[in-house]
C-alpha positions in Angstrom: 56.5 57.6 15.3 53.0 55.5 15.3 51.5 58.0 18.0 52.8 61.2 15.9 51.0 59.7 12.7 48.0 59.0 14.7 47.9 62.6 16.1 48.4 64.2 12.7 45.8 62.1 10.8 43.1 62.6 13.5 43.8 66.5 13.5 43.9 66.6 9.6 40.7 64.3 9.1 38.6 66.1 12.0 39.6 69.6 10.7 40.2 69.0 7.1 38.4 72.1 5.4 39.9 74.2 8.5 43.5 72.9 7.3 42.9 74.0 3.8 41.3 77.3 4.6 44.5 78.0 7.0 47.1 77.2 4.3 45.3 77.0 1.0 42.5 79.3 1.1 42.0 79.6 -2.7 41.7 75.8 -2.9 39.4 75.7 0.2 37.1 78.3 -1.2 36.4 76.1 -4.3 35.4 73.0 -2.5 31.6 72.0 -1.8 31.9 71.0 2.0 28.9 68.5 1.5 31.1 66.7 -1.1 33.9 65.7 1.3 34.4 62.1 1.4 37.2 60.2 3.2 38.6 57.4 1.3 39.9 54.1 2.8 43.5 53.7 3.7 46.0 53.0 0.8 48.8 50.4 1.3 51.7 50.4 -1.2 54.8 48.1 -1.2 57.8 50.6 -1.5 60.6 48.5 -3.3 62.9 51.1 -2.9 62.8 51.2 0.8 61.8 47.4 1.1 58.8 48.2 3.3 54.9 48.9 3.1 53.8 52.5 3.2 50.3 53.8 4.0 48.9 57.0 2.4 48.2 59.3 5.3 45.0 60.9 4.0 43.1 60.7 0.8 39.9 62.7 0.4 37.5 63.0 -2.6 36.0 66.3 -3.0 34.0 68.5 -5.6 34.1 71.9 -6.7 31.0 74.0 -5.9 28.7 73.7 -8.9 30.6 71.1 -10.6 29.9 67.3 -10.8 33.5 66.2 -11.7 35.4 65.6 -8.5 39.1 65.3 -7.7 41.4 64.0 -4.9 43.3 65.7 -2.2 46.2 63.7 -0.9 47.8 64.8 2.2 51.0 63.4 3.7 52.4 64.3 7.1 56.3 63.9 7.1 57.8 63.6 10.4 61.6 63.4 9.2 63.7 64.4 6.4 64.1 62.0 3.7 66.5 62.1 0.8 64.2 60.8 -1.9 61.0 61.8 -0.5 59.7 63.7 -3.7 60.5 60.6 -5.7 58.2 58.6 -3.1 55.5 61.4 -3.5 55.5 60.9 -7.2 55.2 57.1 -6.9 52.1 57.7 -4.5 50.7 60.1 -7.2 51.2 57.7 -10.1 49.5 54.9 -8.2 46.7 56.8 -7.0 46.2 58.5 -10.5 46.4 55.0 -12.1 43.7 53.6 -9.6 41.3 56.5 -9.4 41.8 58.2 -12.8 40.9 61.6 -11.1 42.8 64.7 -10.7 45.1 64.7 -7.5 46.0 67.7 -5.5 49.2 66.5 -3.4 50.1 68.4 -0.1 53.0 67.5 2.3 52.8 68.6 5.9 56.8 68.7 6.9 56.4 68.4 10.8 59.9 67.7 12.0 61.9 70.0 14.1 64.9 70.0 12.1 66.7 70.5 9.7 65.6 74.1 9.0 66.5 74.2 5.3 63.6 74.3 2.8 62.6 70.8 1.7 62.5 70.1 -2.0 58.9 69.9 -3.5 59.6 68.9 -7.0 60.6 65.6 -8.6 62.0 65.7 -12.2 63.2 63.4 -14.9 65.0 65.2 -17.6 67.8 65.1 -20.3 69.7 68.1 -21.9 67.2 68.2 -24.6 64.0 67.0 -23.0 62.3 67.3 -19.7 60.3 64.1 -19.4 58.7 64.8 -16.0 58.1 67.7 -13.6 55.9 66.5 -10.7 55.2 69.2 -8.0 53.3 69.2 -4.7 52.5 72.0 -2.2 54.8 72.0 0.7 54.1 73.4 4.3 57.1 73.2 6.3 56.1 74.1 9.9 59.7 74.7 11.3 60.0 77.4 8.7 56.7 79.2 9.7 56.5 81.8 12.4 54.1 81.0 15.1 53.3 84.7 15.9 51.8 84.9 12.4 49.0 82.6 13.3 48.1 84.0 16.8 44.9 85.7 15.7 43.7 82.9 13.1 40.4 81.9 14.3 41.2 78.3 13.2 41.5 75.2 15.3 44.4 73.9 13.1 46.4 77.0 13.9 45.8 76.5 17.8 47.3 72.9 17.3 50.0 73.5 14.7 51.6 76.6 16.4 53.1 74.0 18.8 55.2 72.6 15.9 56.2 75.8 14.4 59.8 77.1 14.9 59.9 78.2 18.5 62.7 79.8 20.5 63.3 77.7 23.5 62.4 80.7 25.9 59.1 81.1 24.1 58.0 77.5 24.6 55.7 78.3 27.6 54.3 81.6 25.9 53.4 79.5 22.8 51.7 76.9 24.8 49.5 79.6 26.5 48.8 81.2 23.2 47.6 78.0 21.6 45.1 77.4 24.6 43.9 81.0 24.4 43.2 80.6 20.9 41.6 77.2 21.2 39.4 78.8 24.1 38.1 81.5 21.8 36.8 79.0 19.3 34.2 77.4 21.7 34.5 74.0 20.2 32.7 71.0 21.5 34.5 69.0 24.2 35.7 66.2 22.0 37.3 68.6 19.6 38.8 70.7 22.3 40.3 67.8 23.9 41.8 66.7 20.5 43.5 70.2 20.2 44.5 70.5 23.6 45.9 67.0 23.7 47.9 67.7 20.6 49.3 70.8 22.0 50.3 69.2 25.3 52.1 66.3 23.4 54.3 68.7 21.5 55.0 71.2 24.1 55.7 69.3 27.2 57.1 71.7 29.9 59.8 71.0 32.5 59.3 72.4 35.9 60.8 75.7 35.2 59.1 76.1 32.0 55.8 75.2 33.8 56.2 78.0 36.3 56.6 80.5 33.4 53.4 79.1 31.8 51.5 79.7 34.9 52.9 83.3 35.0 51.9 83.9 31.2 48.3 82.5 32.1 48.1 85.2 34.8 48.8 88.1 32.3 45.8 87.0 30.3 42.5 88.9 30.6 40.4 87.4 33.5 37.7 85.8 31.3 40.5 84.3 29.2 42.4 82.9 32.2 39.3 81.1 33.2 38.9 79.5 29.8 42.5 78.4 29.6 42.6 77.2 33.3 39.5 75.1 32.5 41.4 73.4 29.7 44.3 72.9 31.8 42.2 71.4 34.7 40.7 69.0 32.2 44.2 67.7 31.5 45.2 67.2 34.9 41.7 65.5 35.8 42.3 63.3 32.6 45.9 62.3 33.5 45.0 61.5 37.0 42.1 59.2 35.9 44.5 57.5 33.5 47.2 57.1 36.0 44.9 55.5 38.6 43.5 53.1 36.0 47.0 52.3 34.5 48.4 51.8 38.1 45.5 49.6 39.0 45.9 47.4 35.7 49.7 46.9 36.6 48.9 45.8 40.0 46.0 43.5 39.1 48.0 42.0 36.2 51.1 41.3 38.5 48.8 39.7 41.0 47.0 37.3 38.4 50.2 36.4 36.8 51.8 35.5 40.3 48.7 33.3 41.2 48.7 31.6 37.8 52.2 30.6 37.8 51.7 29.3 41.4 48.7 27.3 40.4 49.8 26.3 36.7 53.5 26.6 36.6 55.6 28.8 34.2 53.2 30.4 31.6 54.2 30.4 27.9 55.0 33.8 26.4 52.1 33.6 24.2 49.7 33.4 27.1 51.4 36.0 29.1 50.9 38.3 26.1 47.2 37.7 26.0 47.0 38.5 29.6 49.0 41.8 29.2 46.3 43.3 27.1 43.5 42.5 29.3 41.4 45.5 30.7 41.0 45.8 34.6 37.5 44.3 34.4 38.7 41.2 32.5 41.7 40.8 35.1 39.3 40.9 37.9 37.2 38.2 36.2 40.3 36.1 35.6 41.2 36.5 39.3 38.0 34.8 40.2 38.0 32.2 37.4 41.5 30.9 38.2 40.6 29.4 41.4 38.8 26.6 39.5 41.7 26.1 36.8 43.5 22.9 37.1 45.5 23.1 33.8 46.9 25.4 31.3 44.3 24.5 29.0 41.6 25.8 31.4 43.4 29.1 31.3 43.8 29.2 27.3 40.0 28.3 26.9 39.1 31.2 29.2 41.1 33.6 27.2 39.6 32.4 24.2 36.2 32.9 25.3 36.8 36.2 27.1 
């Protein structure tokens, strides 16, 4: 779940206006792009759930030609939650109390199931009085048809097609279409990696699907094939580099721990945890330094300094 939250927050913050243009074009058309300001994370103690909650994305914007701004609050919800509309109202009330600005609440439902339409209104009412009616805009990806977004020249479409409702047999085709659309956008390398990494995370293919994926690439026009294969090749290169580095880290860490245990005896778990997060370069330095250690204190001092 933390990885899911990170991916969606990175996508929505990088392509905030593109997200609004895709799903809420009328709202996007009123916003002055130069006014967009991302506000710090907000933490709330959710007494009903007994845990702390973090607002996913809070953005201050202004309408073109107007001095008074408003807030856009976006939540990415990765699972169906019984009292979610109530929680959204709590967020709204606390944010409104703190900032005293109008708030436009949006929820991006990103789970695969259930397929039923999620509620998007929280009410408090009596037979003779409606005390409260709180609404938010709901975008439920698993109720959207990915084919409707094939020709949208928008990076958010290229990413989120991978989370829309997809028949199992269409998974390889959708992945190709995501990359084809991404290639047409000609984004800079960092943004291309962000979108392609998002797609690869949510459309991981098995061996049989991978074969169909390659066949689908072969059906593209020649120039599109080249652009898509360039993205796929960059995935493979990055994966190999990460794999080599991770493998080297594991081997170096294992060797250093064996040497330290042989020299100093059994290491406390706290010390082992500190060693677990060292980089390859730091592990190499520790491997040299441990030759001069005579006690556990020497090791803890080295860790404190490095």
